[in-house]
N, C-alpha and C positions, 0 to 999 in steps of 0.2 A: 514640511521641508525635509528632504532626504540629505544624508551626509555621505560624501565620497571620501575615501582615504587614499592618500598618496604618502610615500615616505617623507616628503618634505612638508607635509601638512600635519603637524603634531597636534592631536586633540588634547592631550594631557602631557605632563612632564615625563619624558622618556626615562628619567632616572629613578622613577618610583619603583621600589622593590618591596615585596611583602613575603613573609614566610608562609608556609602552608597553614600553620596554626592561625596566624592572623587572618588569612584568607577565609578560613572556615568560620571565623567570628563575624565576618562582614555580611551585610545584607546582599541579596542577589544583585541589586543594582550597583552596589559598591564593588562587588567582586568583578562584574563585567567592566566597570570603569577602570579598575586597577589593571585588569588584563589588557584592555585597549591602550593603556598608557605605556606598556612595554614596547620598546623600540622594535623588537623582532615581530611582535604582533601587528604593529603598525605597518611594518614592511609587508607582512602577509596580507593584510587587508588591502594594501595598495596593489600588490601583485594580482589580486582578484580582478581589479579594475583593468589592469594592464593586459591581462590575458584574454580579454573579451573576444577578440577575433579567433584566437585559438580554440576557445570553448565553443564558439558558434560553428567552426569547422567540424568539431567533434559532434555537435548536435546533428548536423546534416549527415555525416558519415554513419553514425549509429542509427538514426532514424531510418536510413535506407537499407539497413540490414534487417530483414523481417524477423519478428519474434512472436509468432502466434503462440497461444497457450500450448504448452507441452512441446514446443519447437523453438526453444530459446538458444540452442547450442551454438549457432553461428555468431549470434550477437555476444554470447557469453565468451566465446574464444577471442573475439576482438577486444572486448572489455578487459579481459585478463591481460592481453598485450598492452593495453593502454595503462593499466595499473603498473605493469613492469616497466614500461617506458618512463613513467612518472617517478620511478625510483624504488619501488618495492621489490625485494628479492625473494620474498616468501608469498607466492601467489599460486593458489590451487583451485581446481574445480572439483567440488565434492560429489558424493554419490548421487544426489538428485539434480545436480547441474548448477548449484550456486557458485559464483566466483567469489573467492575469499582471499584478500590480500592483507597480511599482517604487518603492522608497523610497530616494532617493539618499543615498549616504554622503558623508562630508566629505573623504575621501582619494581614493577611486576605485581602480581597478586590480584589485579583487576583487569578486566577486558571490556572495552567499550566498543560497540558496533555502530558503524555509520553506514546506512544501507539505502538502496533504491532498487525497485524491482525491474527486471530485464524485460518482462513480457508485456505485450499489448493485447487488446481485446480482438484484434482484427485477424480474420482467418487467412490461411495460406492463399496466395494469389492476389492479395490486395496490393494495389499500386501505392507504394510508400515513397514515391519521388517527392522531394521537398521543393516547394516553390517559395522563393524569397522575394518579398516586395518591401523595401525599406527595412523596418525593424520587425516585420511580421513573417513568421515561418509557418507554412501550412503543409500538413501531411498527416495521414492517420498515425497516431502514436507519438507525434512530435512533442507534445506536452506530457501526456500520460503514458509512459513515464520516462521517455528518453531524456527529457530535460532533467529529470531527477538524477539519472546516471551522470550527466554532465556536471551537476552540482557536486556530486561525490568526487569526481575528478578534480574539480576546481579547488575544493578544500584540501585534498591531498597534495596537489601541486603547490598550493600556497604554503603549506607546512614544509614541504621539501625545499622549496626555493629560499625560504627564510630560515632554514635549518632549525626549526623549532622542535624541541623534544617534549614529550608528554610523560607523565609519571606512569599512567596505565598503558597497556598495550591497546592499540586501536586497530580494529578490523574494518577495512573498506570493502564493502560487499555489494555485488549485483546479484540479487536473488530471483529465483524463478517462482512461478505459480501464484502471483498475487491476484490476477484477474480471473473472473468467471469461475469455471470448474477447476481451476488450479487449486482452489480451496486453501490458499496460504501454505502449500506444501513445502515451499522453500524455507520459510521462517519456522514452520513446525519442525523441520529437520534441524535447523540451526539451534533450536532450543530443546532438542531431544538428547538422550544420553550419548548419542553419536556425534553431537555437535561440539563446537569449540568452547563451551561453557562461558557464556556471555553474561556480564554483570549489569549492563544497562545498554539501551539501544536508542538511537536517533534515526528515524526513517525520514526519507525525503519523498514527498508525494503530494501533489495537489495544490490547488487553490490560491486564494488571495495572499498577498505578501505577509500579512500578520497572522495567518492561520496556524494554530497549534492544536493538534488532536491529542486530547489528554485521556480519552476513554474510548472503548470500542463498541460499536454497534454490532451485535451478534447476528448471525444468520443461520437458518436451517433451510436446506434445499433438497428437494426430492424429485425423482422421476417416477411417476405412477403409471403402470401399464395394466389395462384391463384386457383379458384375452378370452376368446371363445372360438367356436368352430367356423364361424363365417358361412356365407352361402349367398344364393341368388336373392335379390330383393323381393322377387315375386314368389319363387318356389320355396324359399326357406323362411318366408314371413312367419313370425311368431317365435323364432329362436331369440335368445338373449343377444342384445346388440351392445358391443363394447362402447361405441360412441354414446349411446343413450345412457349407459352407466356413468361415463365420464361427465356428461352434461348434468345428470342428477347430482353427482358429487360436487361439481362446481357450484351448482345452485344452492345446495345445502350449506356449503362452506361459506359463501358470500353472505348468506342470510344469518348464519350463526356467529361469524367472526366478530361483528361489532360488539358482542358481549365482552370481548377482550380488548378490542382496539379503541373503544369509545371513551375510555378513562385510563388514568395513570400514565406511566411512561409511554412515549410514542412507540407504537407497534404497527407494523405494516405487513401486507401480504400481496402476492402478485402471481397470477397464472401467466407465465411468460411465454410458453410455447405449448402447442398441442399438435398432434399428428396421428396418422394411421389411415387405414382403408386403402382399397385398391381401385374402386371405380364408383360412379354414382349409382349404379344398379347392383351393387354388391353389399351385403351385410359384412362389415369389416370383421376380420379375425382378431384385430388388436386396435387399441386406442390408447394414446399416451399423452401425458402432460408433464411439464416441468414447472415446479412451484418454488417460489422464494418467499421466506418469511423473515422479518428483521425486528430487532428491538435492542435498546440499550440496557434492558433489564433481562437477565437470564430467566427469571421467574415468568415474566410476561411472554418471553419467547417460548418457554416450555408450555405455557397455557395455550397460545395460539397453535402450537404444534399439535397439542392434544385435540383441539377442535377440528383441525385439518384431518388428523388420523380417523376420527369418528366419522367425518363427512365422507371420506373415501369408502369406509365400510358400509355406511348407510346407503350410498349410491349403488354399491354392489348388491346389497340385499334387496333394494327396491327394484332393480332391473331383473334380478333373478326371480323375484316374486311375480313380476309382470309377464314373464315368458309363457308362451302357450305350449311349447314343445322343446325338445332338445336338452343338452346338458347345461349345467349352470356355468356362468362366467367365473373366472378366477382373477385375482389381482396381485400384482407384485409392486411393493413399495420400496424403492431403492433410495437410500440417502446418498446424494451426490455432492453434498457440501455441508460443512459445519464449522462456523466461526464462533467462538465463544463471545458472549457479551462480557465486556471487561470494564469494570469501574471500581477503583479502589484508590487509596491514598499513597500507594507505594511510589508513585511517580511525581508526587507533589513538588519535591525539590527540583526535579528536572524541568517541570513546567515553569517554576519560578525563574530558573536560570534562563530558559529560552525566552520567557516574557521580558526579562531584563535586557537580553541581547537585542531584541526587537525594539524596545523603547530607546536603547542607546543609539540605534540606527534610524530613529525618527518614525518608527512604525508602531501602531497601536495593536497590541496582541488581541487576537480573536480566538477564544477558547471554544472548541467544538468537540462533539463526539462523532465518530465516523467508523466505517469499516475499512481498516488498513492493516498493514503488516504488524503494527503495534498491538493489535488485539491479542496476539499469542503471549508475548512477554507480560503484558499488563495482567492477563488472566492468571498468570503464574506468580504474580506478586513481584515481578522484576521491573524496575523503572524503565519506562519507554514512552516516547512521544513520536508524533509525526509532524514534521515541519514543512513549510511551503518550499516549492522549487524556485520561487522568485518569478518576477515578471507577471504577465497576465495570460492565463490559459483560457481558451474558449472552445466550446463545442467538443469537449472530450467525448470519446467513444463514437464519434461520427466521422464520416469521410472528409468533412471540412474542418477537422480539428486544427487549431492553430496555437502558436505560442508567440506572444508579443514581448519584445525586449524593452520593457518599461522599467527602468531601474532594476534590471535583472540581477545585477551584482549584489544587491542587498540580501537576496535569499542565500547566496553563498557566504557572504560575510556573517550573517546571523548564524548560519550553520557552523562556521569556523569558531566563533566566539562561544557558542553553546557547547561544542565539542571540547574545546580547550578547558572551559570551566568544569566540565564533567570529568574529563580524563586527567586534568591537572597539568598546569603549565610548569615545565621543568627546565626552562631556560633554552639556551642556544647550544647546539652541538659544537664542541671544540672551544667554547668560551671558558675563560678562567673563572 
């Protein structure tokens, strides 16, 4: 059974006050219950329910602003306007395109980031018109991750309208480069020396209502290109063929990879795209493939990477050895993506707080590892998690992607409680 909050429905006594010291001594469930008992927090939780139509208008508007990988600027500009309209006076777009809005805390010294990625997987020209039927919203990117941006807006507006202050500064961020070959460039910048020096991060992206990503699945991605002189299929027969080298390499790789993938931490590989050649009767002058390898263990990821690298070279050597004439092939191995596998205890406290927030709202926490923006801070030993965007998402990364508003407010409420517990509840602005 889920629980909705309205100002008139007090779950706990609104007069309960606790000092920061006492809060720190509480269990995560006690801390969340104490927060939810504050009248201002109850107002904020109720605001989230009341702003439902407003948020759904935002979902349609933002979804219909295309944001292909490396082309997030238009959506970023509108998201920056929405942060400003919600009440933030310090909103900027940084050097790589991240939208960063700062909400100052009362104490300072810590900065908490609440983030969702701006980009979608869909290329330029994709029809992103939203179709609405009842509580179902259908369009490419409507769930992943436009709904995440809406959750960020909902939490910000709830804090503003309830005049809640936090001890730490909070950054409300729409970041670029989460999908595909974006390679987490937005979050990598946020946690670089040029970034705003973030002490913990809560990302919003994906899945079932109780989902908490506590560790990162790492990935290594490559584009491999074999090159040769090319020629006529009859007249140049016997020269080294880049396609044949590619085929040899793939065959060797899939035969040797199970030595790594068949035991221990789950580790995967995929030849996702191949291409090259000019015609059926031409020996190609180049052949290329794009390959993705993943694991929750950096050691296993490095092991499968080494098997792949060896297969690439063995394929090259075998084709060159088989040629009857002409120059040898060459190969270029370009790394096009690297996400670190991230698994440590630095974020344990944040995981416990988020789990408590979900339990308070009637949801069962589901701890998972995945590949998200949280990979970067976790790999650096900085507390970070990824939480659900609420509702039910279906068919992500497909033209029929949809988001269903089934208790969608719970995802926003859980984010609010988790953020407040991490950033520190500092009362109400202007209160005595």
